[in-house]
N, C-alpha and C positions, 0 to 999 in steps of 0.2 A: 339564526335561531328560529325554529318553528314551534308553534303551539300545538299541543295534543289536547283538544277540547274535551274529549270524553273522559280523560283522566285528570284534566286540570293541571297538566305539567308542561314543561318545555323540553324540547329535544335539541341539543347542540349537535349539528350535523358533523360528519367527519371533516377535518380541516387540516391543512398542511402545517408542518412544524416550521417556525421561522425564528430559530434561535442560533443558527450557525451562519458565520460568514462563509458561505459554501465554497466560493472559488479559492479564498485564502486557505481555509482548512483543507480543501482538496489538494492544493499545492503542497502544503506542509506535510500531509500524510503521504503524498506521493514521494516527496524527497526523503523523508525519514524511513519509509518502508523500503524504497528502492536501495538507498544507501545501506540500510541494515542487512538486507538480503545479499547485496554484493559483498559486504564484509563477511557475512556468514559463509558464503561460498569460498571466499579466500582462505578462511581459517579451517573449516572442516573438510573441504574438498580439495584444497591445495590448488585451486584454479590460478593459473598464471604465476606460479612461483618462480619463474625465471625472470626475464627482463622486464615484463610488464607488471610484476607484483607490486612494487612500490607505488607506481602510478595509480593502479587500481585501488590500492589501500588508501592513499590520500584522497582519491575521488570519493570513495565510500564514506570516509569520515567527514569530508566536506559536505556531502549531500545531507547527511544526518544533522550536521551543525546548522546548515541553512534551514532545514525544516524546523529544527528546534527554535531557531531565532524567530521564525514566523509565528510559531505557537506561542512563544513567550510574549512577543509583541501584541498578539491578539488577546491573550488571557490576562496579562499583568496590568489590568486597569488600575488596581490599587497596589502600588509597589510595597506599601508598608505591611501588607499581610502575606508577603511572599513565603516566608518560612512556615507560618501557621497553615496557609492554604495548601501548600504543596507537600510539606513533610510531616506535619502533625496528623494529617488526615489519611495516612497511608492505608489504615485498616478499613476505611469506608469508601474511598474514592479511587477509581481507576485513572483519573487525571493525575492524582498524586503518585500512584505507582508508575505511571508512564513517565512522569518527569524524573522520578528517582532513577528509573532505568536509563533515561537519556543522560543523566549526570554520570552514572556508573560507566556507561559506554564511552562517553566523551573523555572522561579522565583516564580510564584504563587503555583505551585505544591509542590515545596520544602518547601516554607513557610507554606503551609497548613499542610504538614506532620509534621513539627516541632511543630506547634501550637497544632495539634491533639494529639501528643505523649507527649509533655512536658508542655502544658498549657491547661488542661482539661476544664477550665472555659470559653473557647472561641468557643463553638460549632457553634454558628451562624456565626461568622466571618470565621471560618474554612470551613464551608459548602459553604459560599458565594465564598470564594477563589477557592474552588475545582470546583464549577460550572463554574466560569469564565475560569479557566484553562482547563476544559473540552471543552468549546466552542472554545478556542484557539486550542485545539487538533483537533477539526473538521476541522479547517482551515489548520492545518499542514497536515492532511490526503489528502485534495483535492487540495492544491495549486500546486503540480507537474502537475496534470492533467490540471489545468487552465493555467499553464505556457505553456505546450505542445500545448494546443488548440489555442494559439496566434501565433504559427509558421505558415509557409507556407506549411507544410506537410499535404496533404489531409487526411491521415490515422489518424493523431492526431487531426484534426479539427472536432471533433465530440461532440455533446451535451451529448452523452452517457458516455464520458470519466470520468467526475467527479463522476458519479454514479458507474462506474466500479471501481474506486479507493476506494470509500466508501465501496462497497460490498467486494472487495478483502481484504481491511484492516480489515473489520469486521470479515472475515474468519480468518485472522491472530490473531486477539484478542481472538476469541473463541477458536482457537487452543491452545493458551497459557493457557487459563482456563482449557481446557481438559487435557493439559500436566501437569499442577499443580495438578489436581485431580488424575491423574494416578500416580504421584510421591508421593503424600501425601494427606491426607484428608483436603480439604479446605472448607468443610461444604457447598457444593453447590449441587443442583439437577442436576446430570450429564445427566439424560434422556432429560430434556428440552434443555440443552446446545447442546447435540448431534443432536436433532431434528432441532434446529436453524442452526447449522453448516451444516447439510445436505441440508437444504433449501437454504442457502447462496451459497453452492457449486454449486447446480443446477442453481441458478439464475446467478451466475458468468459466467458459461459456456454459458448460453442462451444469456446473454448480449453481450458477445464477438462474438458469431455467428451472432447476429443481426448486430453488428458493422462491421464485415467483409463484410456482404452483402450490406452495405450502403457506402462503400468506393467509391469515385468518379471514373468514368471509366478510367481517365487518368493514374491512378496508381494501380487500383484494381487488374489487372492480375499479375503485378509484385509483389505486396505485398502478395497475396495468394500463388503464386509460391514460394516466399521466405520462407513462413511459412510452407508449406506442402511438398515442394520438394527441397528447397534450403538449405542454411547453417543454417537456424534457425529452421529446422524441429525437431531437437532433443529437443530444448528448448520448442517449441510450442506443438508438438504432444506427446513427451514422458514426458517432465518435467511438462507441464501444463495440457494437456488433460488427459493423462493416470495416471501419478503419483500424480498430484496435484488435479485432479477432480474425475476421474473415480474410482480409487482404494479406496480413502478415502470415497467417497460417498457409494460405495458398502459395505465397512466395517461399516459405520454408520448404514446401513440397517441391516447388520448381527448382530451388537451389540444390536439392539433393541430386538432381540429374545434371547439374552443371558443375560438379566437383572438379572437373578437369579444366574448366574455363575460369577466366577472371570474373569473379562475382562480387567485387567490392561494392559496386553501386547497389546491387540487390541486397547485400548484407546491411548496408546503411539504411536502406528503405525499411527492411524488416525491423531493425532496432528502433528507429524513430517512430514508426507506426505503433509498435508495441507499447512504447512509452506514452504516446498519445492515448492509447486505449486505457492504460492504467490511470492516467489523470482523469479521463472522461468517466471512468467507472467510479472514481471517488466523488466526482461532481454529482452525477445523477443519484448515487446512493444517498448522499447527504441531503439532497433536495427532495427525494421521493418519500420522505417520512410523512405519514399522515396519521393524525390522532383519531381514534375511533369515536363514534357518536356517544354522547353523554345524555342521560335523562336528568 
């Protein structure tokens, strides 16, 4: 805090936000976003509807459940206020809306799986439940970005943030599909998935470069320095730009010319690096929040 002698006031300099357990929240948002995107692909695009569909469906639900478990463990400090905190406050809190979406997804996705596997005569009901669950999954993907955008942090108050969460979660979902194809045959067209993944990787980097140029002047310099020369440079430059975007995008291009060869190792590298990029992106985004100066 510095004194302004001419005006007789104090100025609180821009300072980082320290309210998140960054690694745990980044892990939770990576699991829920990736699992939700994978489930959405399965429902709306029919990805892997042959032999690998059930495996991918269980994996998608499991990822969302694991992320939700981390979120609940982090947030439920006072168990007695669970209902009031998460359900009564739906009209005012994106945390509440996100948790409701998690519950809707969890219940309907599990019920639809049970109906689809043990009661074959309920195809219409099962399909309806999966569609509703997929719509809830879209809310699960974007609600962290909408929560961040309601804060006083200029870097987070961006209209691009929900789109960035959708794109990055879409990368995670496609990376899981690529990973499943690399580990076993799930009866999907890998070429189209890799092309889509490459497109999303490039779009993700472009969105964040645009985002960085549109940070308000009050915290723009501090945020960019933090990401490029400060303590977050390894998460941003190495984890996100190089490992999470640059290398997998290059490998996607290389894999296009190796369609006639065995490219299983290449496919596994692409998927794992893309997932590392999604996690790194969540980490530096949560830690790069800087509050503006106050008089």
